[in-house]
C-alpha positions in Angstrom: -10.8 13.0 20.1 -8.1 15.1 18.3 -8.7 16.2 14.6 -6.0 13.9 13.6 -7.3 10.8 15.6 -10.5 11.5 13.7 -9.0 12.0 10.2 -7.0 8.6 10.8 -10.1 6.9 12.0 -12.0 7.8 9.1 -9.3 7.2 6.5 -8.7 3.2 8.0 -12.8 3.1 8.1 -12.9 4.1 4.2 -9.6 1.6 3.1 -9.7 0.3 0.2 -9.6 -3.2 0.2 -6.1 -4.0 -0.9 -4.8 -2.3 2.1 -6.6 -4.4 4.2 -5.5 -7.3 2.4 -1.9 -6.2 3.0 -2.6 -6.0 6.7 -2.5 -2.1 6.4 -3.7 0.8 8.5 -2.8 4.6 9.0 -1.0 5.1 12.2 -0.2 8.8 11.9 -0.8 11.7 10.3 0.8 15.2 10.3 -1.2 17.5 8.4 1.2 20.1 8.7 4.1 18.3 7.0 1.7 16.5 4.8 3.0 13.3 5.9 1.4 9.9 6.3 2.5 6.6 8.1 1.1 3.4 7.5 1.9 -0.1 9.5 1.3 -3.3 7.0 1.7 -6.9 7.9 1.8 -8.7 4.9 0.8 -12.5 4.7 2.4 -14.9 3.5 -0.1 -15.6 0.6 1.3 -12.3 -1.2 5.2 -13.4 -0.9 7.3 -15.5 -3.2 10.4 -17.4 -2.3 9.1 -18.1 1.0 8.6 -14.7 2.7 9.6 -12.2 0.6 6.7 -9.8 -0.5 6.1 -9.4 -4.4 7.2 -6.1 -5.7 3.8 -4.9 -7.1 2.6 -5.2 -3.5 5.5 -3.4 -1.9 5.0 -0.6 -4.6 1.3 -0.4 -3.6 2.2 0.0 -0.2 4.4 2.9 -0.9 1.6 4.3 -3.5 -0.8 4.4 -0.6 1.4 5.9 1.8 2.2 8.8 -0.7 -1.5 9.3 -1.6 -2.5 9.4 1.7 0.2 11.8 2.6 -1.7 14.3 0.3 -5.3 13.8 0.5 -5.0 12.5 4.3 -3.7 16.1 5.0 -5.3 18.4 2.5 -9.5 18.5 2.6 -9.8 19.9 -0.9 -8.4 16.7 -2.7 -10.9 14.3 -4.1 -8.7 11.9 -6.0 -4.8 11.3 -6.8 -4.1 9.9 -9.7 -0.6 8.7 -10.2 1.2 9.7 -13.4 4.6 7.8 -12.5 5.9 6.0 -10.0 9.6 5.0 -9.6 10.1 2.1 -7.1 13.6 1.1 -5.8 13.9 -2.0 -4.1 16.8 -1.9 -1.4 16.5 -5.1 0.3 13.6 -7.5 0.7 10.4 -6.6 2.1 9.4 -9.4 4.6 6.0 -10.9 4.7 4.5 -11.8 8.1 6.3 -8.9 10.2 5.5 -5.2 10.5 6.6 -3.0 7.8 6.1 0.8 8.3 5.4 3.1 5.3 6.0 6.6 5.3 4.8 8.9 2.3 5.2 12.8 2.2 4.5 15.5 -0.2 7.5 16.9 -1.6 5.4 19.8 -3.4 2.2 20.1 -4.4 0.5 22.9 -7.1 -3.1 23.1 -8.0 -3.3 20.0 -10.1 0.2 18.3 -9.7 1.7 16.8 -6.8 5.4 15.3 -6.6 5.3 12.6 -3.9 8.1 10.2 -2.1 8.0 7.2 0.3 10.1 4.7 2.2 9.1 1.2 3.9 11.2 0.5 7.0 11.4 -3.1 8.2 11.2 -4.1 11.6 14.8 -3.2 12.5 14.1 0.2 11.1 16.1 -0.7 8.1 15.1 1.4 4.9 14.0 -1.8 2.5 12.5 0.4 -0.5 12.0 3.6 -1.5 9.5 5.2 -4.3 8.8 8.8 -5.7 5.9 10.0 -7.8 4.4 12.4 -10.1 0.5 12.3 -9.7 -2.5 14.4 -11.3 -5.1 16.0 -8.6 -8.7 16.5 -8.6 -10.3 18.7 -6.1 -14.0 19.1 -4.6 -16.0 21.6 -6.5 -15.7 25.2 -4.7 
């Protein structure tokens, strides 16, 4: 097993309950590019108007992708706390179909990170994006 595969397996095993509730799992990590990819299949229980995923859950998926892009690829990070998240809803995120959330680190300093993410639907179309500023906590040296 590669180091990246071991990281993915460990992160999925320790995933918070909300990720599991939203049918999520990490499918890819790029340590060098500081990028994380999640696949979600949101149950219809978390939808309104039939199959439209509620906006708070869309933001949660984007937030998970952004935070994992950082602590999933950087061993010194112990916690990522969002200070600000801005979400743009471009089109409806549909429940009961595969959604891909891709998070990236734009820039990280010792205590602050600037992050971005997008969600793609099953056709590959971008349906939501987000940017975030986060406070970082690091493991003691």
